[in-house]
C-alpha positions in Angstrom: 134.2 86.9 106.3 137.7 88.2 106.6 140.1 87.8 104.2 144.1 88.5 104.1 144.8 91.1 101.6 147.1 90.3 98.7 150.3 92.1 99.0 153.2 91.6 95.8 155.7 92.1 98.5 155.2 89.2 100.9 153.3 86.9 98.1 154.6 82.7 98.3 154.5 83.0 94.4 157.8 85.6 94.8 159.6 82.9 96.7 162.1 79.8 95.8 160.3 77.4 93.9 161.9 74.7 96.6 160.7 76.5 99.3 157.3 77.2 97.8 155.4 74.4 99.1 156.5 74.3 102.4 155.6 78.0 102.7 152.1 77.4 101.0 151.2 75.2 103.7 152.5 77.3 106.5 150.1 79.7 105.3 147.3 77.5 105.2 148.0 76.2 108.8 146.9 73.0 109.2 146.9 72.8 112.3 143.6 75.1 113.1 141.7 72.2 110.4 139.3 70.4 112.2 141.5 67.0 110.8 144.8 66.8 112.1 146.7 65.8 108.7 148.2 62.7 109.9 145.0 61.5 110.0 144.1 62.4 106.7 144.1 59.0 104.1 147.3 58.3 102.7 147.8 60.1 98.9 145.7 62.9 100.2 146.1 66.3 98.1 144.6 69.2 98.5 143.6 71.2 95.2 141.1 73.7 94.2 140.6 77.2 95.6 141.8 77.1 99.2 145.9 76.8 97.4 144.7 79.4 94.9 144.0 81.2 97.2 146.9 81.1 99.3 149.2 80.9 96.8 147.7 84.8 96.1 147.6 85.2 100.0 143.6 86.1 100.0 142.9 83.0 102.4 139.8 83.4 104.5 139.7 82.5 107.9 138.0 79.2 107.3 138.8 78.2 103.7 136.7 76.0 102.2 139.2 72.8 101.4 138.4 70.4 99.0 140.8 67.1 99.4 141.2 64.3 96.6 142.0 61.0 97.4 143.1 57.7 95.5 140.3 56.2 96.7 137.3 55.3 98.5 136.1 59.1 99.9 132.9 58.7 100.6 134.5 55.9 103.3 137.4 57.8 104.6 134.4 61.0 104.9 132.1 58.7 107.3 135.0 57.4 109.0 136.1 60.5 110.1 132.6 62.1 110.7 132.6 59.7 113.6 135.9 60.3 114.8 136.2 64.2 115.1 132.1 65.0 115.0 130.3 67.0 112.5 128.0 66.2 109.4 128.7 63.6 106.4 127.0 64.9 103.2 126.9 62.5 100.3 127.5 65.2 97.1 127.9 62.4 94.7 127.4 58.8 95.3 128.8 57.0 92.1 131.7 60.0 91.5 132.7 59.3 94.9 132.7 62.5 96.5 131.6 63.3 99.8 131.7 66.4 102.7 132.0 67.0 105.8 130.6 70.3 108.0 132.6 70.7 111.2 133.2 73.2 113.4 132.6 76.2 111.1 134.9 74.5 108.6 133.5 72.7 104.9 135.9 70.1 103.7 135.0 68.1 100.5 136.4 64.6 99.7 136.4 63.4 96.3 138.5 60.4 94.7 140.8 61.0 92.2 139.7 61.7 88.7 142.1 59.3 86.5 144.8 56.7 87.1 146.4 59.5 89.6 146.5 63.3 90.6 148.4 64.7 87.5 145.8 63.4 85.6 143.2 64.9 88.1 144.6 68.1 88.0 144.5 68.0 83.7 140.7 67.3 83.9 139.5 70.6 85.6 138.2 73.9 84.3 141.2 76.4 84.7 144.6 76.4 85.2 144.8 78.3 88.0 142.3 75.8 90.2 144.5 73.1 89.2 147.8 73.1 91.3 147.7 70.4 94.0 149.6 70.7 97.5 150.5 67.0 98.8 149.6 66.8 102.7 151.4 63.4 103.3 155.5 63.7 104.0 157.4 66.0 102.3 154.7 69.0 101.0 155.0 69.0 97.6 153.4 71.5 94.7 152.1 70.2 91.4 151.2 72.0 88.9 151.0 70.2 85.2 148.7 73.0 83.9 151.0 76.1 84.0 148.9 77.6 87.0 151.7 79.4 88.4 152.7 81.1 85.7 149.0 82.3 85.3 148.8 83.2 88.7 151.7 85.2 88.5 150.0 86.8 85.2 147.1 87.7 86.5 145.2 85.4 83.9 142.7 82.9 83.6 143.1 79.8 81.0 140.7 77.3 80.2 143.0 73.9 80.4 141.0 72.0 77.6 138.2 72.7 75.6 136.2 69.5 76.4 136.8 70.2 80.1 134.4 73.6 79.9 132.2 71.0 78.0 132.0 68.6 80.7 130.7 70.6 83.3 128.8 73.9 81.0 128.8 75.6 84.4 132.6 76.1 84.1 131.9 78.9 81.5 130.4 81.5 83.7 132.8 80.2 86.4 135.7 81.7 84.6 133.7 85.2 84.8 133.1 84.9 88.6 136.8 84.2 88.9 137.5 87.3 87.1 135.3 89.4 89.5 136.6 87.8 92.4 140.2 88.2 91.7 140.3 91.2 89.3 142.5 88.9 86.9 142.0 88.7 83.0 140.7 86.0 81.0 142.7 84.8 78.2 141.5 85.2 74.6 141.9 81.8 73.6 139.4 80.9 76.6 137.1 83.5 75.4 136.3 82.4 72.2 135.8 79.0 74.0 133.2 80.7 76.1 131.6 82.5 73.5 131.5 79.4 70.9 130.1 77.4 74.0 127.3 79.9 75.6 124.5 77.9 74.2 125.6 74.5 76.8 125.0 76.3 80.4 121.4 76.2 80.5 122.2 72.0 80.9 124.1 73.1 84.4 121.2 72.8 86.9 119.7 76.3 87.4 120.5 76.3 91.5 124.2 76.1 90.2 124.1 78.8 87.8 122.5 80.8 90.4 124.9 80.1 93.1 127.8 81.5 90.4 125.7 84.8 89.6 125.4 85.2 93.3 129.2 85.3 93.7 129.8 87.3 90.9 127.4 90.3 91.8 129.3 90.3 95.3 132.5 90.5 94.3 135.3 93.3 93.9 135.5 93.5 90.2 131.9 92.6 89.3 131.2 95.5 87.5 133.6 94.6 84.7 132.5 90.8 84.8 129.0 91.4 84.3 129.5 94.3 80.9 131.3 91.4 79.3 129.3 88.6 80.6 127.0 90.9 78.8 128.6 90.8 75.9 129.7 87.6 75.5 125.4 86.6 75.9 126.4 83.9 78.1 123.4 84.2 80.5 120.9 85.5 77.3 118.6 83.0 78.5 117.9 84.7 81.1 119.5 88.1 80.8 117.8 91.8 80.5 118.5 92.8 76.9 119.7 96.2 77.0 123.5 96.4 78.5 123.8 96.7 82.2 124.3 99.7 83.9 127.1 100.8 86.3 126.4 102.4 89.6 127.8 104.6 91.9 128.3 103.6 94.8 131.0 106.5 96.7 128.4 107.8 98.4 127.4 104.4 100.5 129.8 102.9 103.1 131.2 99.5 102.7 128.5 98.0 104.4 126.1 99.9 103.0 127.7 99.0 99.6 128.3 95.6 100.4 124.2 94.9 100.9 123.1 97.4 98.0 125.2 96.6 95.3 124.5 92.8 94.7 121.2 93.3 94.1 120.9 96.4 92.0 123.6 94.8 89.9 121.2 91.2 89.8 118.5 93.4 89.2 119.6 95.5 86.0 121.4 91.9 84.9 118.3 89.6 84.9 114.8 89.7 84.2 112.3 89.2 86.2 111.4 85.8 84.9 115.2 85.3 84.9 115.3 85.3 88.7 112.8 82.8 88.8 113.6 80.4 85.9 117.8 80.4 88.2 115.3 79.3 91.2 116.7 82.2 93.3 115.3 82.1 97.1 111.6 83.7 97.2 112.8 86.6 99.4 115.5 87.4 96.5 113.0 87.5 94.0 110.9 89.7 95.9 113.3 92.4 96.4 114.4 92.0 92.3 110.9 92.4 91.3 110.3 95.2 93.7 113.5 97.0 93.0 113.1 97.1 89.1 109.3 97.8 89.4 110.0 101.1 91.1 112.8 102.1 89.3 110.6 102.0 86.2 108.0 104.1 88.2 110.7 106.7 89.1 112.1 106.7 85.4 107.7 106.9 84.5 107.2 110.2 87.1 109.5 111.0 89.9 108.9 109.0 93.1 109.1 112.4 95.3 106.2 113.5 93.3 103.9 110.5 93.9 100.8 110.9 96.4 101.0 110.0 99.9 99.3 106.6 99.6 101.8 105.5 97.0 105.1 107.3 98.8 104.3 105.5 101.9 104.1 102.1 99.7 107.7 102.9 98.4 109.1 103.3 101.1 107.5 100.2 103.2 108.3 98.5 100.2 112.2 99.6 99.6 113.0 100.5 103.3 116.2 98.2 103.6 117.0 98.3 100.1 116.1 102.4 99.5 120.4 102.5 98.8 119.8 100.2 95.8 117.4 102.1 94.5 119.3 105.2 94.6 122.2 104.3 92.9 121.6 105.7 89.7 120.5 108.8 90.5 122.9 111.8 90.7 124.6 112.4 93.3 122.8 115.3 94.6 119.7 113.7 94.7 120.9 110.9 96.4 122.8 111.8 98.9 119.2 113.5 100.1 117.2 110.2 100.3 120.6 108.1 101.6 120.8 111.0 104.7 117.1 110.8 105.3 117.1 107.1 105.4 120.5 106.9 107.5 118.4 108.5 109.7 116.4 105.8 112.0 114.1 108.3 113.4 112.5 109.7 109.6 108.8 108.7 110.2 108.6 108.7 106.7 111.9 106.5 105.6 111.5 103.8 108.4 107.5 103.6 108.5 105.7 101.9 110.9 102.2 102.5 112.7 102.8 104.3 116.4 100.5 102.1 117.8 100.4 98.1 117.4 96.7 95.9 117.6 97.2 95.3 120.7 97.0 98.7 121.7 94.7 99.5 119.5 92.0 96.5 120.4 92.5 97.5 123.8 91.9 101.2 123.6 89.3 100.6 121.1 87.9 97.8 121.3 88.6 96.4 118.6 88.8 92.5 116.9 91.3 90.9 115.2 90.4 91.9 111.2 90.3 93.7 107.9 89.3 96.9 110.1 92.4 96.9 112.4 94.4 96.4 109.2 93.1 99.3 107.5 93.4 101.4 110.8 96.8 100.4 111.2 97.9 101.3 107.5 96.0 104.9 108.4 98.3 106.0 111.3 101.6 104.5 109.8 100.3 107.2 107.0 99.6 110.0 109.4 102.8 109.5 111.6 105.0 109.3 108.2 103.9 112.5 106.9 103.9 114.1 110.6 100.5 114.2 111.3 101.2 112.0 114.8 103.9 113.2 117.1 102.6 111.3 120.7 100.8 108.7 121.4 97.9 110.8 122.7 97.9 112.2 118.9 98.0 108.7 117.2 94.8 107.7 119.3 92.7 110.9 118.8 93.7 110.0 115.1 92.7 106.3 115.2 89.3 107.2 117.1 88.6 109.5 114.4 89.3 107.4 111.6 86.6 105.1 113.1 83.8 107.8 113.4 84.4 108.3 110.0 81.7 106.9 107.7 82.5 104.5 105.6 
């Protein structure tokens, strides 16, 4: 997803305070929103990440829009869904929160927490997330806690200690924001996070998982992960050894986006940790396989493995091979990456030269374990250069069939 680059020269934070609200609204391009401004409920204000990111000039093309309304958020969301389409999802009926998903946008509606918007903002997690932009009439910025100053200073500061305890996930969110925004965390806030780290397991595992996935994908992830480990914030799910940093300079930007988050996550969490935090089955398998092969390589260089095991490595780690090489010396990493980038390399991209349908037609085989073993045999022969053509493959298959059991 495209994100506008941060620039000190054209940052809204540098303009005159009187002009800041109107420039912020202009940057947010409300004419692109799926709900016109004049159809939003009276008293609606935009809060949270979209306001923060627009002020930092790092707004995504389709930012999540968090709207606070004085009352009846669910009712308003349902009516807007009926009028403009999209799906209305109830997030929390008791707290009067709903989500409207429409045309690539996500718009959340929540009833203000407290008697007014000021009170709502002061109950949030960090100052940089407690800035609101009113959307009716002349736009105004509301910043009761000093979030604008923190944005200018590149600092993350908790509003109140109790706010962190009200939702323990907020303890982890500071580290995620640090990784995404390349900011520092206020010293007193760090003390609060350390003091209350034991409360994090009270948050839902799926929410912790979502924060960690965002953290490991961010540009400042390595520094944030190091701090995360020293604070012992995710100790119940964390590996004992401090996570190592990875040398990714040989990887393309696209390769880094795929390989680094996996390597960081595997280095940070134990196998049981990714299970307990309810990562997807695919993500759990990727982490477990990568960790297993890292361990094998430490015990015995994978370059010295027997053919069957070497083939197994490339079958299991084919797409994730760049992540596997990240901890290696550059020379060794270069050799493997060069081969992996060659789509014609039969070992680094193993597959059988003949599929099951062809083998059944050529050899009169039926589906079953024998066919599976034959396909594996042909894959191995091709991977190590002993099959170069379809004829070679058929001859190899016939020879294998004639071998005594």
